[in-house]
N, C-alpha and C positions, 0 to 999 in steps of 0.2 A: 427534400421537397416540401414546397409551399402550399399554403392553406388553398391558395387558387391554384394551383396544379390537383392536389389530391379532389378539389371539389369536381374540375373537370373531369378527371379517371373516374370518379364515380358515376359523373351524369351521364358518361358515354359508357357505363359495367364495364370499368378495366378496378380489378381488384390491387390492393397493395402489391410491392411487386416482392419475389420471392426472399430476398434477403432482409427485408424488412419483418417479413412474418415469421420467419426464423429468429430475428433479434428479439420479437414481441415475446415468442414463447421461452428463448433464453430467457430474457428479463425477467418473466414471470417466475420461472424454475429455482432464477436468485432469489428472488424476492421470498416464496415459500421455504427457499434454506434457510435464511436468513431469520425467517420468524420462527422456522422449527428449532433454530440453535436457542432460541431463549429459554423455555425450560429445560435446556440442556446446561444453560450457563447456571441457571438456579440450584439446578442439582449438583453440579459440581461444587458451586459456593458453598452448600449446607455440608457435604459429605466428604467434601477431600481433607484430608490432616493439614494443619498448621504449618505443618514441618515434616521434612521427609528428607531422607540420604539420598545424595542421588550419584550414582555411578558416573564415569567421565565427564565430570563436570568443566574440568580442565579442558576437555573436547570441546565440548556446547558452546564457551564463552570464546575459545579461540578459533572455532570454526567460524562463530557470526562475525566477528571480527574480521578475519579474511575475505570473507563473502564481501562483506562492506566495503575492505580496501578494493577488491576484485572490480565492486561496483563504481568506485570514486573511480577508479582507472578509467574503466573500460567508459563513463560518463565524461572523465577529462578529454577521452581521445576522440569521444564521438562529436564533442563540443568543438576541439578542434581542426577538424575535419568540418565541420557544417552539418553533419547529418542529424535529419530530424528524428532519428532513433535514440537522440539524447534523452528525448523526454521521457520516453520510457525507462531506460536506465538510472535516470536520475529521479524519478520517482519511487522506483525501488528501493533504490536506495534510502531514499527520506523515509519510506515505512520501515524499511532494515533499523534505521536510526531511531525512529521512534520508538521501536521497540524495544531496542537497545539500552536507549533510556530507562523505560517502563520497569524493565526485568531487573537491570540495576540498581533501581531502587527500590524495587518490591522484595528482593532478596537480599539484600545489604542486612548483616546484623547493626543493630544499634550501635550509634557511639561513631567512632573513624571511619569506618566503613560506610556508613550509611551516608556522613558528612560527604566522603568521597565523591559515592555516586550520584549525592545532591550535584555536586561542585561540577562533576562531569557532565551531567545532563543540561543544566541552565547553561555552563560554557560553553560546551565544546557540542553534545549531541543534538540538541533541540536546535540552536542556532543552526549547524551545519543540515539539518532535516529540512527546516522552513527555507533553507538556502536550497535546496536541493529540490525541494516542491516549487518555487517560484521559480525559479530555471525550468523543470518540466511545465510549468503551465505556459511561460512566455515561446518555449520551444517548441510547444504543440504544434503540427503542421495544420493550418488555417483549412478547410474544407471548402473547395471551390464547386459552385455551381454547375451543373454538363452532367 
């Protein structure tokens, strides 16, 4: 809704549409939840151990890679069909690839493991994440007035 439409609605006593009010409340709730996480993040950073043994480590990584593969396949199929939902799938893949690069490099042991993680992040995961994000941005459906 344009500024002039909003002004006209207010001048005749009309309030915001119901969807806008719900979006406003949901937006406020998300903002508050994000801010509440700040002290939690500080707590985690100061209190978590530097190293921990993780059960099912292999399943965690193969599961993440499997979800990334599924997202890439879904994005490819949607893109080939010209389906605008490709923007959602591609943004999910971009996010997952970014998380993968972060955790690969942060959890790698010093030496060759870290070197491989950095090469994968710089040469594969981050460029592919950026490509998917750009695809998502460009294929996001334009909102039409009406």
